[in-house]
N, C-alpha and C positions, 0 to 999 in steps of 0.2 A: 457657665463654663465650667466644670470641673477644671485646677491647673493642671495638664497634663505627665502623664507621668517619665518619669526618666527612662532608657535601655534599659537601665537595674534593677528597676522598681519591674517594666514587663518582665523585666526573664527571670524574676523572684518569683512573682504571678502566676506565672505559667511553669515554674517547675513546683511552686507549689501545687495547682493545677496533675500537675505528671504526678508526684506522689500523689496522693486524694487519689484520683484515680486506681493506678496500679493498685494503690492499698484498698480500698473498697472493691474493688473487683475482684481479688484473690482473698478480701476478707480476713484481711490485716487491720493490725490497728493503724488507725487516718494516723497522719505525720502530727509533729506534738509541736505547736508555735511556741518560738523566744518572742512573745508579743513586743518585750521592752528592745528588741535589737529593729525594730519594726519602724519605717521609716510614717512619719504621720500622713503623709498618698496615704498609704496602706489599709494607715488605722482609723480614715474619715469614712461614715460612714459611704456607702456608692454598692452602682446598682449593676449585675453583668448580665450577658448571656455567654453560658459555655456550648460552644457548636462543635463537634462532634465529626469529624470527617474518617472515611476509608476508602482509600482506593481513588480520591475523590470524592464518592458518594457520601451524601449527611445520612449517618450512622445515629444522631441523638442532640438534638441543641434545645434548652430548656432555663432560662431566667428570671428577672424580676422588671418591670418596669420600675418602680418605687423603691428607695433606697430603706432601706428599716435592719440593713446592720453596718457593721465595719465592713471595708473595698475585700480584706483579704475573706473573710468570711464566706464572705459572701459568694466566690469564688470554689471555695469547697464547697460552698450546702449545693452550687448551682451542675461544680462537677459532677457531685454523685448522684443528682436528678438526670444530669444527662445523658448517665449511659444508664441509669435504670428506670428512669421514669418517663420515659419518652412514649407516648401513646404509642408509635407508630411503630417499633420494634421491640422486636425482644430486645433480654437486658446483654448489655454488654460479654462478653466471655473473654480468663483468659486468655484465652489462646490468640486474639486481635490483639490486643495490647500494643505490642512494635508498630503497626500498622496504623493505628489510630494517629491522627492527628490531632491537637489542639486547638482553637481559633476563645480566642477570649474577646467581649464588645466589652466596651463600658460605654453606658452610656449618661448621658445630659438630661437634667428632669427635661420630660416633657413641657412642648410650649400647646395651649390650646392656638386653635384656626378658628376664626372667627366667619364663616359663610353666610348666603343668603340661598343657593340654588345650586341643583348640581354643578352647571356650569361654571360656577365659580370655583367650587373646590378641584377640579380639573386643572384651575389656571397657578393655584398652591401648590397641588402634590409635584412632585419629583423626582427623579432619580437622583440618590448622594443623602435623601433624608430618611430616615425611620419613619411609620410611621402606624398609629392606632387609631384604630376605630371603635364607639363603643355606643353597646342600643340599650341600653336599662341596666341589668343583670349582666349582659354577656359584650365582650373583649376579646380583640384578636389584635396581633402587633406582628408586623415583618421589620426583620431590620434592611437598612439601607442593602444589604448586600444581596436580597435576593434582587432587586432592578435589576442585577446582571440576569436573573431567566425571565424577567419579567419586565421589559420598560415601556412599555405606554402605562398613559395614568388612569385611564380604563377600566384596563383585565387587573392591573395593579389592588387597585378600588375593588374587586368585582372577586378574584381571590382571598379578596383580606377579607373582605364578606362572608365566605364561603368559610371560611377557616374560624369563623364566629360561632360559627352555625346559622346564617342566617342566607336568604336564597341572596341568589351570586350579586343581582341587582334592588335590594332595598337602598345601597348608596341612592339611588335613582328618583325613587320613592319619599322619603321622607328625611326631614333634615338627621344624621348620626351627628354624634359628641367625635371628634375627630384632633389628635395629637400629633404633632412630631418632634423629632430629638434628635441628634446625631447621634455616635459614636467613633471612640478612639479603639481601633483593633489591633489586633499582635498575635500572630501566632507561632506556633511550634517552625523548626525548618523539617519538610520533610522527612516522613521516613526513607531508607535509603530500601531499596526496591529487592529484594532478596530470591535469587534465581532458584524455581523451581517449579 
């Protein structure tokens, strides 16, 4: 488990994410980072998912499962990706910026689950964990927060298989590669409600 971020580090990452989002959506130059002023935690390799919500509804969510760059650069890259590259949504527009809330989920390294049959898997999958399923070249993940919407393990697995592009019951038909991870989650305060 990576060392937990301090509240100051979390606040700084949220600020950088917000500045990146606003600059990218407005087609302005991205914020310049003074790397020598950042803590070692933010410069260590890390992976995040950036979730954008608008009036409490999902507006974009993209991230990396495996770390391949510094935590701060991962936040910047995936902030832009969540705004522009989530195929489920149109790109974020400038008039939405004041209503969007940013949530950052920092992932721990995935741990493989060893199991023999589907019934065993149901005992190992539970709310509070992130889950990755993999079948050949296909893979998909759900962050732990998704359990709030899909609390039953069997349903959770079926929805995850659908997200992977496979039949929802494939996890019952054959063994899949399954990995779990934890997240450290922090988010902006809710935007103010503007009467109108």
